[in-house]
N, C-alpha and C positions, 0 to 999 in steps of 0.2 A: 932558512930553508924550509923548516916545518911549517911556518906561516905561509909560504909560497905554495907548498903542496896542498895544504888544507884549503887555500883559497882556489887553487886549481880544480880541486874536487867539487867545491861548493858552486863555483861560478861558471865552470866550463864543462867538465866531464859529467857532473850531475845533470846538467841541462841538456847536453848533447852526448850521451855515452855510447853512441853507435859508431864503431870503428870498422866493422865489417857488415856484409849483408846478413850474415847469421845473427849479428847483434839485433838487427832490426826484426827479422823474422821471429826470433825467440823471445823478444822483449815482453815483459809483464806489464808494461804501462806505456803510454804514448809520451812524446816529448812535452806535450801540454794539453790542456783541456779547455773546451769552449762551452759556454752556456748561452743560449739564445734568450735574451730577456723578453723580447717581443717580436711579433711579425707585423707590428703596426708602424707606419712611417708618417712623418709630418711633411714630407716633401714628395714630389712626383718627378724624379730625375728622369730625363729623357733617355739616358744611357744605361739605366738600371731596369731589371726585369720586374721591379715592383709595380703591381697594378696592371700588368700587360698579360696578353693571352698568347699561347702557342699557336703554331700554324694550324693545329687541329681544333682550335677553339677552346681548348682547356686553359685554365689560369696557370700562369707560371708558378704561383703558390696556391694550391687548391684547398689549403687548410683554412679553417675558420680563424678569425683574428683572436689573439690571446696574449697573455703574459705568463711568465714563468711561475709555476706553482711553487709555494713555499716548501712543500714536501719534497719536490724534485730538487730544488736548490740546495736544501739542507742535506739530502742524501749525497748529492754530488760532492758537496764540500767535505763531508765526512770521509767518503771513500778516497777522494783525491788527497787530502791531507794525511790520512793513515797510510797511503801508499808512498809518502815522501813529498807530495805536493810539487810546487813549482809555479809556473805562470798560469793564471786563469784569464781567459779571454772572455770579455763581456761583448761578444760580437752578435749584432743582429744581422743575419744574412740578407734578409729582405726586410729591413725595418730600421728604426732609430732607437737605440738604447734608452735615451732620455725621454722617449715617449712613454715609458714606464716611470711613473712618478716615484717609485721606490728605488730607483737606480743607485742613488748615493747610499741609501741605507744597506742595500744589498752589498755594495762594495765594502762598506765598513764592516759588515758581518763577515764577508770573506776573509778580510785581513785579520779577523780575530783568531783564525786558524793558523797556528804557528808555521806550518810548512807551505802555506800559500804566500809566497814572498813577492809576487808580482801580479799586477792587474793591468791588462791592456784594454783599450777601448777605441772604437771607431765612431765618430759622430759628425753630423752636418752642422753642429754648433748653433742651430737656430734657437734652441730653448735654453741655452746656458744661463742667460740672465734671470730666468725663472728661479734658479736654485742658489744663486749667489756665488761669485767667483772664489771667495775665500773657502766656501764649503767644498767646492769642487776640488780646488788645489790640495786641500787638506784631507780629502776623503779617503786616501789610500791608493788612488790611481798611480801607476808608475809610468805608463806609457799612454799618451793621448794622441790619436791621429785624427786630424780634422780634414774632412773632404769638403771642398768648397770651390767657388770661382771668384776671382778678384779682378778688379780693373773696370768692370762694366756692369751696371745694374741690369741692362738689357740682356746681356749675354747670361748672367746669373739666372734671370727669370726664365729665359728659354731652356737652360739646362736643368735647372732645379725645379721649375714649375711653381715657384712661390715668389712673392714680392718682398722677401726678407733680406735683401742685399745689405742694406744700412745696418739692420740689427745684427746680422752675422759678422760684419766687419767690426762693429762695436764689441761684440762678444769676443772675437778673437783677440783684439787689442786688450780688452779687460782681462782675459785669461793669462795672456803673456806678461802683462804688467804685474799681476797678482803673483804669478809663478815666480817672477823675478824678485818680488818683494820677500817671498818665502825661500829664497835661495835656489830657485830652479829645481824644485824637488821633483817635478814631473818632466819626463822627456816628451816634449810636444813637437810634433811634426805636422807640416801643412801639405796636403795632397791635393794639388790643383787640377781642376778640369776647366780648361780654357781654350779658346779658338786660337788657330794659327793664322797669321803670324802672331808672335807674342809681344808686339810693340805696344798694344793697348795695355797689356798687363805691366810690362816693365816701366812704362811711362806714367803710370797711375800713382797718385799720391797715397792711396790706400796700400798699394804693394810696397812702396818705398818705406812707409812707416812700419808695416808689419815685418818686412825683411830686416830692418834695423833692429827690431825687438827680438826676432826669432833667430836671425842669422840665415843667410842664403843657403847654407849647407843643409838646412832642415826643411827646405822647400823642394818638392818634386812635382813633375808634370807626367801624368800617365797619358800615353799617346796610342796604345794599342789596347783593344777592348774585347771582351767576351760578348757573344751574340745571344746569350741566354736562349739557346736552342731555337734561334730564328726570330725571337720576339724583339730583338734590337737590331736595327739596320744602320748603315753608315750615315743615313739621314738623321739618326738620333744622337750622333756623337758630336763632340765639339768639332768645329770646322777644320778640316785638314787632317783629322785622325783616321785611323784605320781599324778595321776588326782583325782580331787575331786569326791566323789560319790554323785549321785543325790539322794535326799531324797523323799520317797513316801508320806510322811506326809506333806501336804501343805494346811491344812485346813484354816489357817488364810492368808489374803492377804500378799504379800511380802512387806517388808519395802521400797523397791526401788520405789514403786508406790506413796509414800508419802514424803519421806525425802527430795528429790531434784526435782526441775523442770529442766529437761534437754532439752536444745534447741539446735537443729542441726544447721549446718552452713547456711541452707536456711530458718531458722525460724521454721522448723517442731518441734513440741513438742513431745518428745519420752517418753514413760511410764517409762523408766529406763535409767541408765547410765552405765550399766555393758557391754553390747554388742550393736551392731547395730541390731535392730529387727524390720523390716517393719511391722510386726503384731502389733506393739505397736506405730506406727506413729499416731499421733493424729492431732489436728489443728495447725494453724500457729500462732506464737506470734504476728504477725502483725495484726491479726484479733481482738485482745483484747485491751480493754482500761484500765484494771486494773490487777494487779497480781492475785487477787482472781479469776477473770474470766478465766485467763490462767490456774491457778492451778486446777480450777474445769472445765477444758475443758470437753465438753460432752462424747467424746469417752473414755477419761482417767477415768471419773466418772463411766462410764458404766463398764469398766473392773474392777474397784475397788468394785463396788456394786454387780456385778455378782459374784465375788469371795466371798464377804461377805455372800451373800445369798446361798452359796453352789453350785453355777452354774459351768459350764465348765470353766477351765482355758485356757488362750491362749496357743496354742501348744508350743511356745517358752518358756513359763514359766514352763510348765510341764517338759521340758527337761533341764531347766537351773540349774546349780550347784551352783549358787550364793544365792539361796533362804535363806532368813532370815525373820521370821514373823514380821509384822509390830509392834507388841507390844514391840519389842526390843528397839524401839525408846523412850519409856517411860522413863522419868527421875525418876528412881526408888527410889531415896532417899528423894523425897518430898521437902517441903519448907525449912525445917531445913538443909538438905543436900545442898541445893542451897546456903544458907548463909555460911555454913561451907566451901563449895568448893571456894566461892568467897573470903573468909578470907584466905584460903590457897594460892590462886592466888596472893592476895595482899602482902603476907608475904614470899612467896617462888619464887625463880627464876625458871621459867619453863624450864624443860628439859625432852622430852619424853624418855622413857626407853624401847627400843625394843630389844628383844632377840629371834632370829629365829622365827618371826611372832607372837610373843606375847610380851606384856609389862612385866615389872618385877612383876606385881601383878598376873601374869598368865592369864590375860584376852586376849581373841583373838582380833586382830586387823585386819582391812581390808587393806592388803597390795598387792592387785592385781594391775594390770596395768590400773585399772579404779580408779576414785576418787569419 
C-alpha cells in the first residue's frame, strides 16, 4: 500500500495536482515547462504559420531568427528543478528543434537535473539521420512526436514544402527499429497530415511497414486546424480537412495561461505555447529567482485576472481557435481516481491509443503542431 501511495503521488498527483479551480488559480508552478530551442525550421509546411504573413502584412512570427541562449536554458533548468521539476517540453512553436545542432546536448544537460524526469519533443524527422539513431534514442528523450505525411511523395512535398519524403520514411523506420533494439525506451507517436480519403495512406507499403513497427494505436491523423489568425486557409490544408471554428463563449480564462510556462529562445515568457503572439509576451525568465515568481509574472497575472474579472480579452485570444477553459485542467476523479490511476500504471504496460485525433475512449486529445 505504501508503494502504491508513493507511486500515486510521484506519477499522478505530482504531475496533475489540481483538483479544484482554486488549486489552479493559487498554484505556485505550472504543470510543465516549455523551452523554444529555435524559431528556425527546415520545412515550409502549408498548414503552418511559419514563414507566412498576417492579413495586415505583418509576419506571423515578427522576431529575428535565433536559438536558445545558454544563459536562458540554464536559468530555466535551475528554477524548474528547484521547484520540483517534472516534464520539460523542447517545443519549437514555429520551428524545428533539431535545426539547433545542440538539441541532443541540451536534452542530455536537462536530464542531469534530478527533478526533470521527462523530456518531450515534436519533430518533422527530416534531420534525424544527421545525429545518429542510437544517439537520439539514448539522449534522454521520453516522448517523441513525429509530424509527417506518409503514402505519397507528391502529397508530402505539397504539404511539407520539401523533397525529403524518402529520407523521412527512412528516418522514422530507423528510429523505430533502434528504439525497439533498446527496449522501446522512448514513447514514439506518429502524427500524420494526409489527404482524404485515406486509401493512399493505408494501401502504401511505407505505412504498412511503419504501422507494424510502431503499432496502429500510436498513429493519429489531425483533421481540424488552426488558421494562424487568417494566414492559413482551407486551401493550405490536407485535402478534405477543415479549419477549427472559433468559439464566441470564452467566459473562463484559457487553460494555456496556466498549464505550461512557455519560455521563448531569448528568455521571454509567453502566455501560451499554441502560437507566437507578441501580445502575450511577458517578462524574461532571467529576471526571476524562483519558478513561482516566473509563473506569477506581473503581465501574465494581469491577463489571467482581467479575464477572470470579465474584462477584455487580448485580441489574439479572441481570435484563437485553440481555446479550452482552464477548468479542463482539473483532475476530475479526485483522490480515489489518483490512486486508481496509479495502480493501473503500476500493473499495465503503457500504450497510448490514438484513432484519428481521439483516443479509444473517445476523448479528444491535442495533436496540433504545438505541445
